[in-house]
C-alpha positions in Angstrom: 97.3 208.1 92.7 100.1 206.7 94.8 100.5 203.0 95.4 99.7 203.1 99.1 96.3 204.8 98.5 95.6 202.3 95.7 96.2 199.4 98.0 94.1 200.9 100.7 91.2 201.4 98.3 91.5 197.8 97.0 91.2 196.5 100.6 88.5 198.8 102.0 86.4 198.3 98.8 87.1 194.6 98.5 84.4 192.7 96.6 83.6 190.5 99.7 82.6 193.6 101.6 80.1 194.9 99.0 77.1 192.9 100.3 77.7 194.3 103.8 78.0 197.8 102.5 75.0 197.5 100.3 72.6 195.9 102.7 73.9 198.1 105.5 73.0 201.2 103.4 69.6 199.8 102.7 68.9 198.7 106.2 69.4 202.2 107.6 68.3 204.5 104.8 65.6 202.5 102.9 64.6 199.7 105.3 61.1 199.4 103.7 62.6 198.4 100.4 64.2 195.3 101.9 61.4 194.6 104.4 63.3 195.3 107.6 61.4 198.5 108.6 59.5 196.4 111.2 62.8 195.5 112.9 64.5 197.7 115.5 67.8 199.3 114.6 69.6 197.0 117.0 68.1 193.9 115.4 69.0 195.3 111.9 72.6 195.8 113.1 72.7 192.3 114.5 71.4 190.9 111.2 73.9 192.9 109.3 76.7 191.5 111.4 75.5 188.0 110.6 75.4 188.9 106.9 79.0 190.2 107.2 80.1 186.9 108.8 78.5 184.8 106.1 79.5 186.9 103.1 82.9 188.2 104.2 84.6 186.3 107.0 83.6 182.8 106.0 84.7 183.2 102.3 87.8 185.1 103.4 88.8 182.3 105.7 88.1 179.8 102.9 90.4 181.6 100.6 93.1 181.9 103.3 92.9 178.1 103.9 93.4 177.6 100.1 96.5 179.8 100.4 97.9 178.0 103.4 97.2 174.6 101.9 99.1 175.7 98.7 96.2 175.7 96.3 96.8 179.4 95.5 100.1 181.1 95.4 99.0 184.6 96.6 96.1 186.0 98.6 95.9 188.8 95.9 94.9 186.1 93.3 97.1 187.9 90.8 97.6 184.8 88.5 94.7 183.5 86.4 95.3 180.0 87.7 94.9 181.2 91.3 91.5 182.7 90.7 89.4 179.7 89.7 89.1 177.7 92.9 88.6 180.7 95.2 85.8 182.2 93.1 83.9 179.0 92.9 84.3 178.3 96.6 83.1 181.8 97.3 80.1 181.3 95.0 79.3 178.1 97.0 79.4 180.0 100.3 77.2 182.8 98.8 74.8 180.2 97.4 74.5 178.7 100.9 73.9 182.2 102.4 71.3 182.9 99.8 69.5 179.6 100.6 69.7 180.2 104.3 68.3 183.8 104.2 65.7 182.8 101.6 64.3 179.6 103.1 65.7 178.7 106.5 65.6 181.9 108.5 61.9 182.2 109.2 60.1 184.5 109.7 62.7 186.9 108.3 62.6 185.2 104.9 58.8 186.0 104.9 59.0 189.6 105.8 62.3 190.4 104.0 62.7 188.1 100.9 64.6 190.9 99.2 67.7 190.0 101.3 67.8 186.6 99.7 67.2 188.1 96.3 70.1 190.5 96.6 72.4 187.8 97.9 71.3 185.6 95.1 72.2 188.2 92.5 75.6 188.7 94.1 76.1 184.9 93.9 75.3 185.0 90.2 77.9 187.7 89.7 80.5 185.8 91.6 79.8 182.6 89.6 80.0 184.5 86.3 83.3 186.0 87.4 84.5 182.5 88.2 83.4 181.2 84.8 85.0 184.1 82.9 88.2 183.6 85.0 88.6 180.2 83.5 90.1 181.9 80.5 90.3 185.7 81.2 91.2 187.8 84.2 88.0 189.9 84.6 88.1 192.4 87.6 86.2 191.1 90.7 86.7 194.6 92.3 85.1 196.1 89.2 82.2 193.7 89.4 81.7 194.3 93.1 81.6 198.1 92.9 79.6 198.0 89.7 77.0 195.8 91.4 76.8 198.1 94.4 76.4 201.3 92.3 74.0 199.6 89.9 71.8 198.3 92.8 71.7 201.6 94.5 70.9 203.5 91.3 68.2 200.9 90.3 66.5 201.1 93.7 66.7 204.9 93.8 65.0 205.2 90.4 62.5 202.4 90.8 61.2 203.3 94.2 62.0 207.1 94.0 64.3 206.8 97.0 65.8 210.3 97.0 67.8 209.6 100.2 70.0 207.2 98.2 71.2 210.0 95.9 74.1 211.1 98.1 75.3 207.6 98.9 75.1 206.8 95.2 77.2 209.8 94.2 79.8 209.1 97.0 80.2 205.5 95.8 80.2 206.5 92.2 83.3 208.7 93.0 84.8 205.9 95.1 84.1 203.5 92.2 86.1 205.7 89.8 88.9 205.9 92.3 88.9 202.1 92.8 89.1 201.6 89.0 92.1 203.9 88.9 93.6 202.0 91.9 93.4 198.7 90.2 95.0 200.1 87.1 97.7 201.8 89.2 98.6 198.5 90.8 98.7 196.8 87.4 96.2 194.3 88.7 94.1 194.6 85.5 93.9 196.1 82.1 91.3 198.8 81.4 89.2 196.2 79.4 89.2 193.8 82.4 88.1 196.5 84.9 85.5 197.9 82.5 84.1 194.4 81.8 83.9 193.8 85.6 82.0 197.1 86.2 79.7 196.4 83.3 78.9 192.8 84.6 78.2 194.1 88.1 75.9 196.9 86.9 74.0 194.6 84.5 73.3 191.8 87.0 72.3 194.3 89.8 70.0 196.3 87.5 68.3 193.2 86.2 67.8 192.0 89.7 66.4 195.3 91.1 64.1 195.9 88.1 62.6 192.4 87.9 62.8 190.8 91.3 63.0 193.5 94.1 
């Protein structure tokens, strides 16, 4: 894999985009699982846009502010010292989004509590990555793609959602390519990427199996 492709995959499969990809997939392929089957496609798309704002744009702007203010040296968060504050800030934003979708956005929170549950599980993953990053550079990309694949697999098996089979296989392949990309860019060691993938899969499977 060449460097340009590795960089492209790292951007397009960025961890902050995983909630939008996951919920977008569920909104339009398995809407009953997340309780949005009563909503029109346009309302689902609008809701997904709002989720993208709260889980991607707001945290990304927060990290960019930390960079501009000199709290982190690189937006790539290559150094272990750069990763602590951005991850905990992101976890804070995700915790707020979880609270908002779970308790403040009535009646959506009543008909689709699964949205808040999924966001809550992602918040837990980010917080764990932040805690681990206090002493070790675990892969956030690995955690993100692992969480996506684990959630899709868990939902497909638990609810016999056969229409999730092809998206699961596609993202399984993309996940393998992303792991190779992170190694190609020397962003992580195999152990760091593997630990990230394992963490993401573990948290998402527990969430799906016990709470969704």
